[in-house]
C-alpha positions in Angstrom: 5.6 9.0 -11.4 3.0 10.8 -9.2 0.9 8.7 -6.8 -2.4 9.6 -5.3 -3.8 7.5 -2.4 -7.4 7.5 -1.3 -10.0 5.5 0.5 -9.1 6.2 4.1 -11.7 7.0 6.8 -13.1 6.0 10.1 -14.1 2.4 10.7 -15.0 0.3 13.7 -12.8 -2.5 14.9 -13.4 -5.6 12.9 -14.5 -3.6 9.8 -13.0 -3.3 6.4 -11.6 -0.6 4.2 -10.3 -0.6 0.6 -7.5 1.9 -0.1 -6.6 2.8 -3.7 -3.4 4.3 -5.2 -3.6 5.8 -8.7 -0.4 6.5 -10.6 0.0 9.3 -13.1 2.0 7.5 -15.7 1.1 5.0 -18.3 4.4 3.3 -17.7 2.9 2.1 -14.4 3.9 -1.5 -15.1 7.6 -0.5 -14.8 7.2 0.0 -11.0 7.1 -2.2 -8.0 4.4 -0.9 -5.8 4.1 -0.8 -2.0 2.0 0.4 0.8 3.4 1.8 4.1 1.9 3.3 7.1 2.8 5.7 9.9 1.0 5.6 13.2 1.0 8.7 15.5 4.3 8.9 17.3 5.8 6.0 15.4 8.1 5.5 12.5 6.8 4.7 9.0 6.6 0.9 8.4 6.1 -1.4 5.5 2.7 -3.0 5.0 2.6 -4.8 1.6 4.2 -4.8 -1.8 3.5 -6.2 -5.2 5.8 -7.0 -8.2 5.4 -5.5 -11.6 3.8 -8.7 -12.9 1.4 -8.9 -9.9 2.5 -12.5 -9.5 4.5 -11.9 -6.3 3.4 -10.2 -3.2 5.1 -9.5 0.2 3.5 -8.6 3.5 4.7 -7.5 6.9 3.7 -9.6 9.8 1.0 -7.0 10.7 -0.5 -7.1 7.2 -0.3 -10.8 6.6 -3.7 -12.6 6.6 -5.9 -9.5 6.8 -4.5 -7.2 4.1 -4.5 -8.0 0.4 -2.5 -6.0 -2.2 -3.3 -6.2 -5.9 -2.7 -4.1 -9.0 -4.4 -3.4 -12.3 -1.7 -2.4 -14.8 -4.4 -1.4 -17.3 -5.9 1.1 -14.9 -2.6 2.1 -13.2 -4.0 1.4 -9.7 -2.9 -0.5 -6.6 -5.7 -1.4 -4.2 -5.1 -2.4 -0.6 -8.0 -4.4 0.8 -7.9 -4.3 4.6 -10.1 -6.6 6.6 -10.6 -7.4 10.3 -9.2 -4.0 11.2 -7.9 -3.3 14.7 -7.3 0.0 16.5 -3.5 -0.6 16.1 -4.0 -0.3 12.4 -4.8 3.4 12.8 -2.3 5.3 10.8 -1.7 7.4 7.7 -1.2 5.0 4.8 1.1 5.8 2.0 1.6 4.2 -1.4 5.1 4.2 -2.9 6.9 2.9 -6.0 10.3 2.1 -7.4 11.3 1.2 -10.9 12.7 -2.2 -11.5 13.8 -4.2 -14.6 12.6 -7.4 -12.9 9.0 -8.4 -13.4 9.0 -10.6 -10.3 11.0 -8.6 -7.8 9.3 -7.3 -4.7 10.9 -5.6 -1.7 9.8 -4.1 1.6 12.7 -1.8 2.5 11.5 1.8 2.7 14.8 3.2 1.3 14.2 1.2 -1.9 11.2 3.3 -2.8 11.8 6.5 -4.7 8.2 7.8 -5.2 5.6 8.5 -2.6 2.0 9.6 -2.5 0.6 12.0 0.0 -1.1 9.5 2.4 -4.6 8.7 3.4 -5.7 8.5 7.0 -7.2 5.4 8.5 -8.8 5.5 12.0 -10.1 2.3 13.6 -12.2 2.8 16.6 -12.5 0.2 19.4 
């Protein structure tokens, strides 16, 4: 599956952005979807993930409360709504996927994900 992330940009501290990830395949609902980010000079880290069924979500401590992941299996998209953004949220955000036979499974380990998009840059100014 090919993934295309978009929606990044420059936003002031406290503002919101909505990222979107579009998948190339109509078997989209076979994949657990996740969002990761990589800040300048830092390692890539997990942000949020959602199960195939969309009934289960999982967030990192940094994403919990301010970020919301969802999915639309009819449109093959995975939005990430980001609210109350802070300068430390500045990073390149990547969507990723792995195939699972379990409709309710959701994991945050980066090495679980086999497919990656190209990233979209988010800059939060203070």
